[in-house]
C-alpha positions, 0 to 999 in steps of 0.5 A: 568537518567539510560539508558539501552541498546536493542542489537540485530545483526545489530540493537541497542536501547538505552532506555531513559525512560522504558526498554523494549525487543523486541521479533522477535518471536511474531505478532508485529505491527511496524509502521514507519513516516519519510520524503522521504530517511529517511530510512523508508524501510531499517528499514522494511526490517531490521525487516523482516530480524530479524523474518527470522532469527527466522524461520519466514516467510516475506509477502512484500506486497507493494513495490514502482512502481520501484519494491523496494521490488525485492532487496530480490532476491539479499539478503543473504536470496535469498541462503538458503530462498524459495522465491515466486513471485506473478504476476498479471493475464495475465502478463508473468514473466520470471525468475529463481525464483518460480512465481505465479498468485496472485489469486491462492495463498493459505495459504500453500503458506505462510507456504511453503515459507520463503519470498513472494514477491508482486511487482508492475512492476509484475502487469499490473495496480495499480488497478490490484495490489490493488485487488490483495493485498485485496484478499491475506489480506482476505486470511490470515483472514483465517489463524485460525492455523499457525506455523510461523509468516508472517511478512507483509510489507507494504510500505505507509500504506495507500496504505492497506486502498485504496486495501481495497476500491477495494472489499468494499462497502464504505470507511467506511467499508474498513477502519472497514477492515483494523482495523480489520486486525490489531487488529486481527493480532496477531491471525492469526499469522500475524506481520505488518510493515506499513510505511507513509510519514505524520502521519496523513495519517493513522487513529488514530485507526490505529496508536493506534494498533500498538506495536512500533512507530518508527519516522525517520528524520520528516523534518521541520515540527517535531513532530505532535501536539500530540507528542510534548511531546516527546520533553521532552525526544529528542531534536528538533535539533536531530530529524532534524538531524537524519541519514537513519539508526537512529531512536526514537521508543516509545513502547505501554507501554510507553519506549522510545528508541533512535536507530541505525541500520545497513546499509542494503547493498542490499536495491534497489539504486535510479534510478537502474533498478532492473528487468534488474540488476536481469535478470527478463523479464516481458511481459504484455499481458493485463487484460481481461475486468471485468463484473458487479457483483451482490451484493445483495444490488447493482450491480458493473460497468463493464469496458465496462459500464464505457467506455460507461459513458465516451463516452456519456459524452464526444461524445455525451455530455450528462448530468449526469442525461441523461446518469443515465437514459439511462443507468438505473444507478444513477446520483452519480454512473455517478458521481463517474465513470466520477471522476475516469476516470479523476483521473486515466488519472491525475495520470498515463496518461491514465485510464485502465478500459477504456484501457482495453476495448479499448476505444479511451477515454482511455486518455481523461479527461472528465473535459475538456468537462466540462471547453470547455462548460464554455468557449465557451458557454454564460449560460443563468441566471435564476431567479430559479438558484438563488433562 
């Protein structure tokens, strides 16, 4: 079998089927999948470096909770590139780099800066970070003309979908917006680097719009059913033993390659306090409570109303229908907010919505009341309940 090689500084791909040249002057979409520790983030950073080397910009939109993407501040690019940090409202950030509130970002910021970082530790909550991400991607929709490509890094691609849910009426609309972003990205001068632990965590419409599918170490599960045909070209044993700097790449035109790349020396180390290392101090003043917004077809639930729903449910022990009647809402809305409250408490230890309005139930589970009712009360079984 004839083999050809694509090579650029720090990146080598040996094509085992077909042949392709990867241009870092075009707004490509890269989708990377692999297990934890397989080197997905390092690969995203490598591609970002290629775009920077060609005079384009990097927008690192989502990082891990420990501020992984702040490592850019100690990269070689920090010496001669213009870097802008984004933060949430009511968050004070003290550092030697330019900092701007995410809500105040304009399109000119993408033209005037080389690296823009939206990092989780610079927001007071995950909810605030997701809402900011949604507004920033909406801003990029308006990028009709551009002088340089913006390569957007989304670590764990599902975060992009979750952020869209913050400003969408339902899941269908959120998915549609996300797919639209990918489909139209080349017209906006937007390149994308998405990664995911699981192949099926992202919809097939998203994967099919990718120009390059990159497979890192997939662990014990290997290729998914629809991708098992790749075993004709790559042995299963090879896939299980891929090192963090190795990968398999499948292009939109059907070319298949085996690649390796240089280690990213400035990448964040596991367990490292990146804020302390970089001398960044962050103080959270707390977010202002959010009011309800009239969307025409419906009215959003304010933070205080959410807290009142939880209080009525836990303290006054009212049912969904009674709370809905009292607050002039549908029982479904009440159910959504009790479920949302419990999800936040289980995931973060507290509900940030209740915390914003200083509700005493910010760390209490609604489901505990349900369990208490189940264990402490003997229900009366009626024929009408089983008919």
